[in-house]
N, CA, C and O atoms as CSV, one atom per row, in Angstrom:
chain,resi,resn,atom,element,x,y,z
A,1,MET,N,N,129.577,110.361,31.086
A,1,MET,CA,C,130.037,109.543,32.191
A,1,MET,C,C,128.853,108.747,32.742
A,1,MET,O,O,127.754,109.279,32.895
A,2,ARG,N,N,129.087,107.484,33.034
A,2,ARG,CA,C,128.042,106.641,33.607
A,2,ARG,C,C,127.766,107.014,35.052
A,2,ARG,O,O,128.661,107.427,35.790
A,3,LYS,N,N,126.506,106.860,35.440
A,3,LYS,CA,C,126.181,107.027,36.852
A,3,LYS,C,C,126.623,105.767,37.574
A,3,LYS,O,O,126.419,104.654,37.089
A,4,GLY,N,N,127.218,105.948,38.717
A,4,GLY,CA,C,127.644,104.815,39.527
A,4,GLY,C,C,126.795,104.711,40.771
A,4,GLY,O,O,125.879,105.505,40.986
A,5,SER,N,N,127.103,103.746,41.570
A,5,SER,CA,C,126.430,103.619,42.854
A,5,SER,C,C,127.474,103.240,43.889
A,5,SER,O,O,128.539,102.713,43.568
A,6,LYS,N,N,127.137,103.525,45.143
A,6,LYS,CA,C,128.081,103.184,46.210
A,6,LYS,C,C,128.339,101.685,46.240
A,6,LYS,O,O,129.458,101.249,46.510
A,7,SER,N,N,127.297,100.891,45.961
A,7,SER,CA,C,127.480,99.439,46.031
A,7,SER,C,C,128.466,98.947,44.978
A,7,SER,O,O,129.229,98.017,45.240
A,8,SER,N,N,128.465,99.553,43.789
A,8,SER,CA,C,129.421,99.113,42.764
A,8,SER,C,C,130.843,99.498,43.146
A,8,SER,O,O,131.783,98.757,42.855
A,9,VAL,N,N,131.013,100.642,43.791
A,9,VAL,CA,C,132.338,101.059,44.248
A,9,VAL,C,C,132.826,100.115,45.338
A,9,VAL,O,O,133.984,99.696,45.326
A,10,VAL,N,N,131.954,99.779,46.278
A,10,VAL,CA,C,132.327,98.879,47.370
A,10,VAL,C,C,132.725,97.513,46.819
A,10,VAL,O,O,133.693,96.916,47.291
A,11,THR,N,N,131.996,97.014,45.833
A,11,THR,CA,C,132.314,95.717,45.233
A,11,THR,C,C,133.735,95.705,44.686
A,11,THR,O,O,134.478,94.749,44.909
A,12,VAL,N,N,134.116,96.753,43.978
A,12,VAL,CA,C,135.464,96.840,43.411
A,12,VAL,C,C,136.504,96.952,44.518
A,12,VAL,O,O,137.539,96.288,44.466
A,13,LEU,N,N,136.236,97.789,45.522
A,13,LEU,CA,C,137.201,97.962,46.606
A,13,LEU,C,C,137.422,96.666,47.374
A,13,LEU,O,O,138.559,96.318,47.691
A,14,VAL,N,N,136.351,95.955,47.673
A,14,VAL,CA,C,136.472,94.691,48.407
A,14,VAL,C,C,137.226,93.674,47.564
A,14,VAL,O,O,138.111,92.983,48.068
A,15,ARG,N,N,136.884,93.578,46.292
A,15,ARG,CA,C,137.572,92.631,45.406
A,15,ARG,C,C,139.070,92.931,45.357
A,15,ARG,O,O,139.897,92.031,45.506
A,16,ASP,N,N,139.407,94.193,45.149
A,16,ASP,CA,C,140.813,94.568,45.024
A,16,ASP,C,C,141.567,94.471,46.342
A,16,ASP,O,O,142.762,94.176,46.343
A,17,SER,N,N,140.901,94.712,47.454
A,17,SER,CA,C,141.591,94.663,48.743
A,17,SER,C,C,141.865,93.234,49.186
A,17,SER,O,O,142.695,93.010,50.067
A,18,ASN,N,N,141.180,92.266,48.591
A,18,ASN,CA,C,141.395,90.866,48.947
A,18,ASN,C,C,142.525,90.219,48.155
A,18,ASN,O,O,142.821,89.041,48.356
A,19,GLN,N,N,143.148,90.957,47.275
A,19,GLN,CA,C,144.256,90.400,46.505
A,19,GLN,C,C,145.489,90.315,47.394
A,19,GLN,O,O,145.878,91.296,48.027
A,20,SER,N,N,146.097,89.140,47.436
A,20,SER,CA,C,147.255,88.949,48.311
A,20,SER,C,C,148.486,89.697,47.825
A,20,SER,O,O,149.436,89.885,48.586
A,21,SER,N,N,148.484,90.129,46.564
A,21,SER,CA,C,149.660,90.820,46.033
A,21,SER,C,C,149.742,92.278,46.483
A,21,SER,O,O,150.752,92.945,46.259
A,22,ILE,N,N,148.690,92.763,47.110
A,22,ILE,CA,C,148.694,94.159,47.549
A,22,ILE,C,C,149.451,94.273,48.862
A,22,ILE,O,O,149.074,93.658,49.859
A,23,THR,N,N,150.501,95.047,48.860
A,23,THR,CA,C,151.273,95.316,50.062
A,23,THR,C,C,151.193,96.806,50.332
A,23,THR,O,O,151.730,97.599,49.558
A,24,PRO,N,N,150.533,97.211,51.418
A,24,PRO,CA,C,150.391,98.640,51.679
A,24,PRO,C,C,151.733,99.320,51.910
A,24,PRO,O,O,152.590,98.804,52.628
A,25,ASP,N,N,151.899,100.449,51.313
A,25,ASP,CA,C,153.067,101.298,51.512
A,25,ASP,C,C,152.526,102.598,52.085
A,25,ASP,O,O,151.835,103.343,51.390
A,26,SER,N,N,152.830,102.874,53.337
A,26,SER,CA,C,152.219,104.012,54.025
A,26,SER,C,C,152.429,105.329,53.296
A,26,SER,O,O,151.642,106.258,53.472
A,27,GLU,N,N,153.464,105.429,52.487
A,27,GLU,CA,C,153.691,106.663,51.751
A,27,GLU,C,C,152.792,106.770,50.527
A,27,GLU,O,O,152.621,107.857,49.974
A,28,LYS,N,N,152.216,105.650,50.102
A,28,LYS,CA,C,151.392,105.655,48.900
A,28,LYS,C,C,149.913,105.445,49.190
A,28,LYS,O,O,149.119,105.347,48.254
A,29,VAL,N,N,149.522,105.372,50.447
A,29,VAL,CA,C,148.134,105.142,50.807
A,29,VAL,C,C,147.329,106.411,50.562
A,29,VAL,O,O,147.748,107.509,50.929
A,30,SER,N,N,146.165,106.244,49.935
A,30,SER,CA,C,145.244,107.358,49.728
A,30,SER,C,C,143.930,107.013,50.399
A,30,SER,O,O,143.395,105.920,50.210
A,31,TYR,N,N,143.417,107.933,51.172
A,31,TYR,CA,C,142.126,107.740,51.819
A,31,TYR,C,C,141.073,108.520,51.053
A,31,TYR,O,O,141.283,109.678,50.692
A,32,ILE,N,N,139.942,107.879,50.811
A,32,ILE,CA,C,138.781,108.544,50.233
A,32,ILE,C,C,137.682,108.382,51.267
A,32,ILE,O,O,137.283,107.264,51.595
A,33,ILE,N,N,137.196,109.507,51.779
A,33,ILE,CA,C,136.288,109.478,52.922
A,33,ILE,C,C,134.949,110.096,52.551
A,33,ILE,O,O,134.891,111.125,51.879
A,34,ASP,N,N,133.878,109.459,52.996
A,34,ASP,CA,C,132.530,109.989,52.819
A,34,ASP,C,C,132.372,111.193,53.738
A,34,ASP,O,O,132.314,111.046,54.959
A,35,GLY,N,N,132.302,112.377,53.152
A,35,GLY,CA,C,132.219,113.611,53.927
A,35,GLY,C,C,130.988,113.689,54.809
A,35,GLY,O,O,131.044,114.253,55.902
A,36,GLY,N,N,129.869,113.125,54.348
A,36,GLY,CA,C,128.650,113.123,55.157
A,36,GLY,C,C,128.819,112.307,56.425
A,36,GLY,O,O,128.373,112.717,57.496
A,37,HIS,N,N,129.460,111.154,56.309
A,37,HIS,CA,C,129.727,110.316,57.485
A,37,HIS,C,C,130.685,111.027,58.431
A,37,HIS,O,O,130.520,110.992,59.651
A,38,LEU,N,N,131.677,111.667,57.852
A,38,LEU,CA,C,132.679,112.352,58.657
A,38,LEU,C,C,132.065,113.491,59.471
A,38,LEU,O,O,132.526,113.790,60.573
A,39,LEU,N,N,131.030,114.123,58.928
A,39,LEU,CA,C,130.355,115.196,59.671
A,39,LEU,C,C,129.823,114.700,61.010
A,39,LEU,O,O,129.731,115.465,61.970
A,40,HIS,N,N,129.471,113.414,61.071
A,40,HIS,CA,C,128.945,112.837,62.312
A,40,HIS,C,C,130.048,112.353,63.243
A,40,HIS,O,O,129.772,112.062,64.407
A,41,GLN,N,N,131.283,112.256,62.772
A,41,GLN,CA,C,132.391,111.767,63.583
A,41,GLN,C,C,133.085,112.859,64.382
A,41,GLN,O,O,133.626,112.605,65.458
A,42,VAL,N,N,133.066,114.065,63.854
A,42,VAL,CA,C,133.754,115.179,64.515
A,42,VAL,C,C,132.912,115.654,65.688
A,42,VAL,O,O,131.699,115.819,65.558
A,43,VAL,N,N,133.552,115.875,66.835
A,43,VAL,CA,C,132.863,116.452,67.992
A,43,VAL,C,C,132.929,117.966,67.817
A,43,VAL,O,O,133.990,118.575,67.955
A,44,TRP,N,N,131.790,118.554,67.515
A,44,TRP,CA,C,131.740,119.979,67.186
A,44,TRP,C,C,131.622,120.832,68.438
A,44,TRP,O,O,130.780,120.583,69.300
A,45,ARG,N,N,132.482,121.845,68.524
A,45,ARG,CA,C,132.401,122.813,69.622
A,45,ARG,C,C,131.353,123.854,69.256
A,45,ARG,O,O,131.262,124.285,68.107
A,46,ARG,N,N,130.570,124.249,70.242
A,46,ARG,CA,C,129.534,125.262,70.008
A,46,ARG,C,C,129.672,126.366,71.022
A,46,ARG,O,O,130.051,126.082,72.158
A,47,PRO,N,N,129.399,127.568,70.696
A,47,PRO,CA,C,129.147,128.088,69.352
A,47,PRO,C,C,130.441,128.134,68.557
A,47,PRO,O,O,131.531,128.113,69.128
A,48,ALA,N,N,130.314,128.196,67.239
A,48,ALA,CA,C,131.501,128.240,66.381
A,48,ALA,C,C,131.187,129.025,65.114
A,48,ALA,O,O,130.071,128.992,64.597
A,49,THR,N,N,132.193,129.724,64.638
A,49,THR,CA,C,132.058,130.426,63.365
A,49,THR,C,C,132.280,129.416,62.240
A,49,THR,O,O,132.740,128.300,62.483
A,50,PHE,N,N,131.954,129.809,61.019
A,50,PHE,CA,C,132.178,128.939,59.868
A,50,PHE,C,C,133.658,128.588,59.757
A,50,PHE,O,O,134.013,127.446,59.466
A,51,LYS,N,N,134.516,129.573,59.992
A,51,LYS,CA,C,135.964,129.345,59.938
A,51,LYS,C,C,136.383,128.297,60.966
A,51,LYS,O,O,137.183,127.415,60.655
A,52,GLN,N,N,135.856,128.382,62.181
A,52,GLN,CA,C,136.207,127.421,63.230
A,52,GLN,C,C,135.723,126.013,62.886
A,52,GLN,O,O,136.412,125.032,63.166
A,53,VAL,N,N,134.539,125.915,62.278
A,53,VAL,CA,C,134.020,124.611,61.859
A,53,VAL,C,C,134.943,124.005,60.804
A,53,VAL,O,O,135.266,122.819,60.869
A,54,CYS,N,N,135.368,124.814,59.834
A,54,CYS,CA,C,136.296,124.338,58.794
A,54,CYS,C,C,137.620,123.886,59.399
A,54,CYS,O,O,138.181,122.869,58.992
A,55,GLU,N,N,138.115,124.645,60.370
A,55,GLU,CA,C,139.374,124.280,61.028
A,55,GLU,C,C,139.233,122.972,61.795
A,55,GLU,O,O,140.126,122.126,61.742
A,56,GLN,N,N,138.117,122.793,62.511
A,56,GLN,CA,C,137.885,121.550,63.243
A,56,GLN,C,C,137.844,120.369,62.277
A,56,GLN,O,O,138.439,119.322,62.535
A,57,TYR,N,N,137.145,120.546,61.177
A,57,TYR,CA,C,137.005,119.498,60.168
A,57,TYR,C,C,138.377,119.130,59.603
A,57,TYR,O,O,138.728,117.954,59.513
A,58,SER,N,N,139.141,120.148,59.227
A,58,SER,CA,C,140.483,119.934,58.669
A,58,SER,C,C,141.404,119.270,59.681
A,58,SER,O,O,142.138,118.343,59.340
A,59,ASN,N,N,141.370,119.737,60.919
A,59,ASN,CA,C,142.216,119.159,61.969
A,59,ASN,C,C,141.890,117.686,62.200
A,59,ASN,O,O,142.793,116.873,62.394
A,60,TYR,N,N,140.606,117.341,62.179
A,60,TYR,CA,C,140.194,115.949,62.365
A,60,TYR,C,C,140.770,115.076,61.252
A,60,TYR,O,O,141.304,113.998,61.510
A,61,ILE,N,N,140.655,115.552,60.017
A,61,ILE,CA,C,141.153,114.787,58.871
A,61,ILE,C,C,142.659,114.584,58.974
A,61,ILE,O,O,143.147,113.466,58.805
A,62,VAL,N,N,143.396,115.653,59.250
A,62,VAL,CA,C,144.856,115.567,59.337
A,62,VAL,C,C,145.275,114.649,60.482
A,62,VAL,O,O,146.194,113.846,60.327
A,63,THR,N,N,144.608,114.761,61.630
A,63,THR,CA,C,144.945,113.947,62.796
A,63,THR,C,C,144.701,112.461,62.548
A,63,THR,O,O,145.527,111.626,62.918
A,64,HIS,N,N,143.566,112.128,61.921
A,64,HIS,CA,C,143.192,110.727,61.765
A,64,HIS,C,C,143.658,110.082,60.459
A,64,HIS,O,O,143.806,108.861,60.392
A,65,TYR,N,N,143.887,110.888,59.428
A,65,TYR,CA,C,144.209,110.305,58.126
A,65,TYR,C,C,145.473,110.866,57.487
A,65,TYR,O,O,145.978,110.284,56.527
A,66,GLY,N,N,145.988,111.957,57.980
A,66,GLY,CA,C,147.148,112.590,57.356
A,66,GLY,C,C,146.736,113.372,56.130
A,66,GLY,O,O,146.627,114.597,56.173
A,67,SER,N,N,146.511,112.676,55.053
A,67,SER,CA,C,146.067,113.287,53.809
A,67,SER,C,C,144.905,112.460,53.287
A,67,SER,O,O,144.949,111.230,53.328
A,68,ALA,N,N,143.872,113.119,52.801
A,68,ALA,CA,C,142.701,112.377,52.341
A,68,ALA,C,C,141.925,113.188,51.321
A,68,ALA,O,O,142.053,114.410,51.242
A,69,LYS,N,N,141.122,112.487,50.548
A,69,LYS,CA,C,140.164,113.103,49.636
A,69,LYS,C,C,138.800,112.911,50.277
A,69,LYS,O,O,138.420,111.794,50.629
A,70,ILE,N,N,138.071,114.000,50.426
A,70,ILE,CA,C,136.752,113.944,51.040
A,70,ILE,C,C,135.708,114.092,49.943
A,70,ILE,O,O,135.794,115.000,49.116
A,71,VAL,N,N,134.721,113.196,49.936
A,71,VAL,CA,C,133.684,113.214,48.916
A,71,VAL,C,C,132.342,113.489,49.578
A,71,VAL,O,O,131.929,112.773,50.491
A,72,PHE,N,N,131.667,114.532,49.110
A,72,PHE,CA,C,130.294,114.821,49.522
A,72,PHE,C,C,129.418,114.466,48.332
A,72,PHE,O,O,129.537,115.082,47.273
A,73,ASP,N,N,128.545,113.490,48.490
A,73,ASP,CA,C,127.779,113.028,47.342
A,73,ASP,C,C,126.292,113.353,47.400
A,73,ASP,O,O,125.518,112.802,46.618
A,74,LYS,N,N,125.880,114.220,48.291
A,74,LYS,CA,C,124.475,114.619,48.326
A,74,LYS,C,C,124.186,115.481,47.118
A,74,LYS,O,O,124.988,116.330,46.730
A,75,ARG,N,N,123.045,115.252,46.541
A,75,ARG,CA,C,122.649,116.046,45.387
A,75,ARG,C,C,121.483,116.938,45.754
A,75,ARG,O,O,120.757,116.682,46.715
A,76,ARG,N,N,121.320,117.971,44.983
A,76,ARG,CA,C,120.231,118.914,45.225
A,76,ARG,C,C,118.912,118.153,45.349
A,76,ARG,O,O,118.617,117.267,44.547
A,77,GLY,N,N,118.136,118.505,46.349
A,77,GLY,CA,C,116.841,117.879,46.533
A,77,GLY,C,C,116.864,116.605,47.357
A,77,GLY,O,O,115.811,116.006,47.577
A,78,THR,N,N,118.027,116.170,47.821
A,78,THR,CA,C,118.088,114.927,48.600
A,78,THR,C,C,118.270,115.181,50.085
A,78,THR,O,O,118.363,114.235,50.867
A,79,LEU,N,N,118.321,116.431,50.481
A,79,LEU,CA,C,118.513,116.727,51.901
A,79,LEU,C,C,117.204,116.793,52.620
A,79,LEU,O,O,117.174,117.033,53.827
Protein backbone atom coordinates (compact mmCIF):
# COMPACT_ATOMS: atom_id res chain seq x y z
CA MET A 1 0.00 0.00 0.00
CA ARG A 2 1.27 3.47 -0.85
CA LYS A 3 1.91 5.98 1.88
CA GLY A 4 -0.47 8.89 1.64
CA SER A 5 -0.52 12.32 3.11
CA LYS A 6 -3.25 14.47 4.58
CA SER A 7 -2.76 17.01 1.80
CA SER A 8 -3.47 14.43 -0.91
CA VAL A 9 -6.64 13.33 0.88
CA VAL A 10 -7.79 16.94 1.25
CA THR A 11 -7.16 17.58 -2.46
CA VAL A 12 -9.44 14.69 -3.43
CA LEU A 13 -12.13 15.66 -0.92
CA VAL A 14 -12.19 19.29 -2.06
CA ARG A 15 -12.26 18.28 -5.73
CA ASP A 16 -15.10 15.82 -5.19
CA SER A 17 -17.11 18.10 -2.92
CA ASN A 18 -17.14 20.83 -5.57
CA GLN A 19 -18.99 18.65 -8.06
CA SER A 20 -22.48 20.02 -8.60
CA SER A 21 -23.88 16.52 -9.15
CA ILE A 22 -23.38 15.62 -5.50
CA THR A 23 -26.62 15.85 -3.57
CA PRO A 24 -26.23 15.00 0.11
CA ASP A 25 -28.58 12.36 1.43
CA SER A 26 -28.55 12.52 5.22
CA GLU A 27 -29.05 8.77 5.45
CA LYS A 28 -25.94 8.12 3.36
CA VAL A 29 -23.57 10.70 4.86
CA SER A 30 -20.40 9.29 6.41
CA TYR A 31 -18.19 11.35 8.66
CA ILE A 32 -14.47 10.66 8.94
CA ILE A 33 -13.03 12.59 11.85
CA ASP A 34 -9.45 13.24 12.94
CA GLY A 35 -9.41 11.67 16.40
CA GLY A 36 -6.50 13.85 17.55
CA HIS A 37 -8.42 17.03 16.72
CA LEU A 38 -11.52 15.65 18.38
CA LEU A 39 -9.59 15.10 21.61
CA HIS A 40 -9.27 18.90 21.83
CA GLN A 41 -12.97 19.52 21.13
CA VAL A 42 -14.45 17.50 23.99
CA VAL A 43 -14.77 19.30 27.33
CA TRP A 44 -13.30 16.71 29.67
CA ARG A 45 -14.66 16.32 33.19
CA ARG A 46 -12.01 15.75 35.85
CA PRO A 47 -11.32 13.53 37.61
CA ALA A 48 -12.49 10.71 35.35
CA THR A 49 -11.89 7.02 34.95
CA PHE A 50 -10.85 5.56 31.59
CA LYS A 51 -14.41 4.28 31.16
CA GLN A 52 -15.85 7.76 31.78
CA VAL A 53 -13.43 9.31 29.26
CA CYS A 54 -14.51 6.73 26.64
CA GLU A 55 -18.17 7.45 27.39
CA GLN A 56 -17.64 11.22 27.07
CA TYR A 57 -15.83 10.71 23.77
CA SER A 58 -18.56 8.41 22.43
CA ASN A 59 -21.35 10.71 23.60
CA TYR A 60 -19.71 13.70 21.87
CA ILE A 61 -19.45 11.79 18.59
CA VAL A 62 -23.05 10.55 18.71
CA THR A 63 -24.39 13.99 19.68
CA HIS A 64 -22.51 15.92 16.99
CA TYR A 65 -22.22 13.41 14.15
CA GLY A 66 -24.63 10.53 14.76
CA SER A 67 -22.36 7.92 13.25
CA ALA A 68 -18.73 8.46 12.33
CA LYS A 69 -15.39 6.82 11.67
CA ILE A 70 -12.65 8.19 13.88
CA VAL A 71 -9.06 8.07 12.62
CA PHE A 72 -6.03 8.37 14.89
CA ASP A 73 -2.99 8.77 12.69
CA LYS A 74 -0.17 9.31 15.18
CA ARG A 75 2.61 6.84 14.74
CA ARG A 76 5.04 5.50 17.27
CA GLY A 77 7.73 8.05 18.02
CA THR A 78 5.73 11.09 16.89
CA LEU A 79 4.26 12.05 20.24
